[in-house]
Every structure is written in structure tokens, then in C-alpha cells.
N, C-alpha and C positions, 0 to 999 in steps of 0.2 A: 262238383260236390256229389257224394254217394247219395242215393236215394232210395226209399221203399216204393218197390213198384207193386206190390202185392202183398197183402196179409189176410190170412183166413179170418181174423178177428178185428174189429174195430170198436174202440170204446172211446168216446169224446174226452173223457176225463184222463185217459192214458193210452194215447194213440201210439201206433208203432214207431213213429218218428222219434218218439223219446228215447229210443235206444241209442241215439247218437247225442244226446244233452250231455251225458256225465253229470248229472244232477242227482243227488241222493232221493228227492222228493217227485223226481219224473222218470217213469218207467212205461213199458208197454205191459198191458194186461190182456190176458185172454178173456174171452167171453164163455168159456166152458167147451166141454167136448174136445176129444182128441181123435186125430192129430191136429195140430195146429202149425200154420207155416207163416214165414216172413222170408220175402224175396227182396235181396238188395242188389241194386244196379250200381256197380262202381263207374266211377267218372272215367276211369280208362282201365286196360286190362292190367292186371297186377299178377304177380307170382305171390302167392300166400302160402305160408307154411304153417301158421297157426291161427286158432280163433279163440279169443279170451271171451269169456261170457260171464257176467254176474246175474244171477237168476235166483227165483224163489219157487219151490214147487215142482221143480222138473224131475222126473224119474228116469226117462229115456230120451235121447236127443239124437238127431243124425244131421250131419253137414253135406250138402251137395253142392257143385258148381257146374258153371257153363262158360265155355270160352267165348260166347258172342252173345250180343244183346237180344237174340231171338228168344232167350228164356225157354228153350226146348232143348232136349237131349242132355240133361243133367247127368253127372257122374258123381257116385257116391265117393266121399273124401274122408269121412270120419263118422264114428257113431260111438256113443256111451251108454251103457245100459247100467241099470241099478245105481244111478248116482245117489250118494248118501243123503238122506233126508236130514235137514239141519232145522233148529229153531230159527235161525237168521239166514243171510243171504249164502247161496251157493256160489263159489268162484270155479268155474271150470276152465280148463285149458286144452284144447283139442288140436292134435296135430294132423295137418292133411296128409294122405298116404302117398299122394302123387306130386306134391309142390306144384299144382297146377297153374296154369294161366286162367285168371279168372275174371269175368266180366259181370256176371251174375251169379249170387251166393244165396243158396236157399238154406234156411235154418228150419229144420221140422222137428218139432216137439211131439214126439211119439206117445207120451204117457206121462201123466203128471201124478203126485200123491194126493191132491185135491181136485175138485172140479175146475179150479182155474190155476194158473201160474203167472208169473211175470218175468219179463227181462229188462233189468235195470241198463246193461250196456253192453254192447258188441264191439271188440276191437279185433284187428286182424292185421297180420305183420308176416 
């Protein structure tokens, strides 16, 4: 099973592990300030082409990957600037530039529209 190995924010009511639940009322919530990071260690090395996110309040985001479980030497794979602000949830699909072999995935929220943001789900394929 994939697991969160690092998060720069932690809220007991909305912990980072909620990005895997796919339930509407469960999500990860940042605790303010940017940038925010979530690192996910995959249960095995995978070739990933696309990251799909459902979020709220994110303005700029970057995706990085690492080929091994050391979680060092990350390579930038995708970024999206000026994500449109919506009254509801944002649905993002980010294509990774190198179709990398991934063991650790880093999602870095660089900027938000408000002090806090959320990620409802993360899926990779």
C-alpha cells in the first residue's frame, strides 16, 4: 500500500492520509503558509504518466519524483501556474514530462488563493 512519508502540515481532523480515501468529506488540509509538501512512497516502482488531483484553493503546484526510496535527488516532472480559482473544487490533471520510474512522489503546493488549501484526492496512472 502506498503511504504518506512526509507532510509539511498536519491537522488531526484532516490528515494527509485522507488523500487516499476518495470520500467527499475526508481530505488533507494545509495548516497555513506556503509552500506545502506531501511525499508519497509507492509500494513498488511505477511508471507514472499523469497525476490527477481534486483540490481547493491551490494557485501554483509542482510535482517531483524520485526513483528510489531514499527520497533525495527529486526531479521536477510537472508544474501548473495560475490554476483558476473556483467556488468549488479544482480538478487538475498534470502530465509528467519524463514518464519516470517513481518510488517517491512529491506534491509541492507553491501558492494558494487563501491561507489554507485542501487536497481531496490524488491519483496517478
